[in-house]
GUBAZA-781577 format. One record per atom (N, C-alpha, C, O, CB): residue in one letter; x, y, z. Coordinates in steps of 0.2 Angstrom, whole numbers, plus 2048, in hexadecimal, padded with zeros to 3 digits. Glycine has a CB too. Layout:
N
aXYZ ...
This chain:
83
xA4192998E xA4692E98B xA4892C984 xA49926983 xA4D92E990 xA48930980 xA4992E979 xA4F92B977 xA4F927973 xA48935975 xA5592C97B xA5B929979 xA5C92397D xA6292097C xA6092E97A xA58921982 xA5991B986 xA56915982 xA5091697F xA5691C98D xA5990F982 xA5590997F xA4F908983 xA4E909989 xA5A903980 xA4A905980 xA43904983 xA448FF988 xA488FA988 xA3E90197D xA4190098E xA428FC994 xA488FE998 xA498FA99D xA428F5992 xA4C902996 xA53904999 xA519079A0 xA4D90B9A1 xA57908995 xA559069A5 xA549099AC xA5990F9AC xA5F90E9A9 xA569049B1 xA579149AE xA5B91A9AF xA5A91D9B6 xA5691B9BA xA599209AA xA5F9219B8 xA5F9239BF xA5C92A9BF xA5B92D9B9 xA669249C2 xA5B92D9C4 xA589349C5 xA5D9399C2 xA5B93E9BF xA579369CC xA649379C3 xA6993C9C0 xA6993B9B8 xA699419B5 xA7093A9C2 xA689359B5 xA679359AE xA619399AC xA6193C9A6 xA6692D9AC xA5B9389AF xA5593B9AD xA569439AD xA549469A9 xA4F9399B2 xA599459B3 xA5A94D9B3 xA5F94F9AD xA5E9559AB xA5D94E9BA xA6494C9AC xA6894D9A6 xA6494E9A0 xA6595299C xA6E9499A5 xA6094999F xA5B949999 xA5694F999 xA55952994 xA58942998 xA5495099F xA4F95699F xA5295C99E xA4F96199A xA4C9569A6 xA5895D9A0 xA5C96399F xA5D965997 xA5E96A995 xA639639A2 xA5D95F993 xA5E96098C xA58962988 xA58963982 xA6195A989 xA5296198C xA4B963989 xA4B96A986 xA4E96E98A xA4696198E xA4896B981 xA4897297E xA44977983 xA3F975987 xA45972977 xA4597D982 xA42983986 xA3B983986 xA3898498B xA44989984 xA37981981 xA30981981 xA2C97D985 xA2797D987 xA2E98097A xA30978988 xA2D97398C xA2F974994 xA3096F997 xA2E96B98A xA3197A995 xA3497B99C xA2E97A9A1 xA309779A7 xA3598399C xA2897B9A0 xA239799A5 xA239729A6 xA2296F9AC xA1C97C9A3 xA2396E9A1 xA239669A2 xA299649A5 xA299609A9 xA2296399B xA2F9679A3 xA359659A6 xA359669AE xA379629B2 xA3B9699A3 xA3296C9B0 xA3296D9B7 xA2D9689BB xA2F9669C0 xA2F9749B8 xA289669B8 xA239619BB xA2795A9BB xA269579C0 xA1D9619B8 xA2A9599B6 xA2E9529B6 xA339529BB xA3594D9BE xA309519AF xA379579BC xA3C9589C1 xA399569C8 xA3C9539CC xA4095E9C1 xA339599C9 xA309589D0 xA2E9519D0 xA2F94E9D6 xA2A95D9D0 xA2B94E9CB xA299479CB xA2F9429CD xA2F93E9D0 xA269459C5 xA359449C9 xA3B9409CB xA3D9409D2 xA3F93B9D5 xA419429C6 xA3D9469D4 xA3F9479DB xA3B9449E0 xA3D9409E5 xA3F94F9DD xA349449DF xA2F9419E3 xA309399E3 xA309369E8 xA289439E1 xA319369DD xA3292F9DC xA3892D9DF xA389279E2 xA3292D9D4 xA3E9319DF xA4492F9E3 xA4392F9EA xA4692B9EE xA499349E1 xA3F9339ED xA3F9349F4 xA399309F7 xA389309FD xA3E93B9F5 xA3492D9F3 xA2F92A9F6 xA309229F5 xA309209EF xA2892C9F3 xA3191E9FB xA339179FA xA2D9139F6 xA2F90E9F4 xA34914A01 xA279159F7 xA229129F4 xA229129EC xA1F90D9E9 xA1B9149F6 xA259179E9 xA269179E2 xA2C9139DF xA319149E2 xA2791F9E0 xA2A90F9DA xA2F90B9D7 xA3290D9D1 xA3890C9CF xA2C9049D7 xA2E9109CD xA319139C6 xA2C9199C4 xA269199C6 xA3090D9C1 xA2F91C9BF xA2C9229BC xA2D9219B5 xA339219B3 xA2E9299BF xA289219B0 xA299209A9 xA269269A5 xA209289A7 xA269199A7 xA2A9289A1 xA2792E99C xA2692B995 xA2A927993 xA2C93499C xA2092D993 xA1F92B98C xA1C931988 xA1D93698A xA1992598C xA1A92F982 xA1793597E xA1C93997A xA2293797A xA13939982 xA1A93F978 xA1E943974 xA24946978 xA2A947975 xA1A949971 xA2394797E xA29949982 xA2E944983 xA34946982 xA2794B98A xA2D93E984 xA31938984 xA3593797D xA3B93597D xA2E932986 xA32939978 xA35938971 xA3993E96F xA3C93E96A xA2F93796C xA39943974 xA3C949972 xA3994E96D xA3C95296A xA4394896F xA3294D96C xA2E950967 xA2995596B xA25957967 xA2B94B962 xA2A956971 xA2595A975 xA26961973 xA2B964971 xA2695997C xA20965975 xA2096C974 xA1C96F97A xA1A96B97E xA1D96F96D xA1B97697A xA18979980 xA11977981 xA0E978987 xA1898097F xA0E97397C xA0797197D xA0796997F xA01967980 xA03972977 xA0D96697F xA0D95F981 xA0B95E988 xA0C96198D xA1495C980 xA07958988 xA0595698F xA0A951991 xA0F95098E x9FE95298F xA0A94F998 xA0F94B99B xA0C94499B xA0794399F xA1294D9A1 xA0E93F997 xA0C938998 xA1193499C xA1793399A xA0C935990 xA0F9339A2 xA149309A7 xA1092B9AB xA0A92B9AC xA179359AC xA149269AD xA119219B2 xA169209B8 xA1C9229B7 xA1191A9AE xA1391F9BD xA1791F9C4 xA159189C7 xA0F9179C8 xA159259C9 xA1A9149C8 xA1990D9CB xA1990D9D3 xA1D9119D5 xA1E9089C8 xA1490A9D6 xA1490A9DD xA159029DF xA138FE9DC xA0D90C9DF xA199029E4 xA1B8FB9E7 xA148F89E9 xA108FB9EC xA1F8FC9ED xA148F19E8 xA0E8ED9E9 xA0C8EE9F1 xA068EE9F2 xA0F8E69E8 xA118EE9F5 xA0F8EE9FC xA0C8F59FE xA0A8F6A04 xA148ECA00 xA0D8FA9FA xA0B9019FC xA059039F8 xA029099F8 xA109069FA xA028FE9F4 x9FC9009EF x9F69039F3 x9F49089F1 x9FA8FA9EC x9F49009F8 x9EE9029FC x9EF9099FF x9EB90D9FF x9EC8FDA01 x9F590AA02 x9F7910A04 x9F79169FF x9F591BA00 x9FE910A08 x9FA9149F9 x9FA9199F4 x9F391B9F1 x9F29209EF x9FE9169EE x9EE9169F1 x9E89189EF x9E491C9F4 x9E09209F2 x9E49119EE x9E691C9FA x9E29209FF x9E59279FF x9E192BA02 x9E491DA06 x9EB9289FD x9EE92F9FD x9EA9349F8 x9EC9399F8 x9F592E9FB 
């Protein structure tokens, strides 16, 4: 998130507030990111979700891809790979 310090932890609520402020042209990306946040919150194997690239900098547009990483708990790694 462009306004959060690097390495800062945010909650799903923080992320949703930030997503709501994204400009209209990135509505498609916003929708997918909202789904990713919900999934990460509801799946115990997921430890973190990180957004990078132009969307994270607040410079995204309708053609921007989503640069994201999703952390998986060590003890769930093999299960995650099988899915």
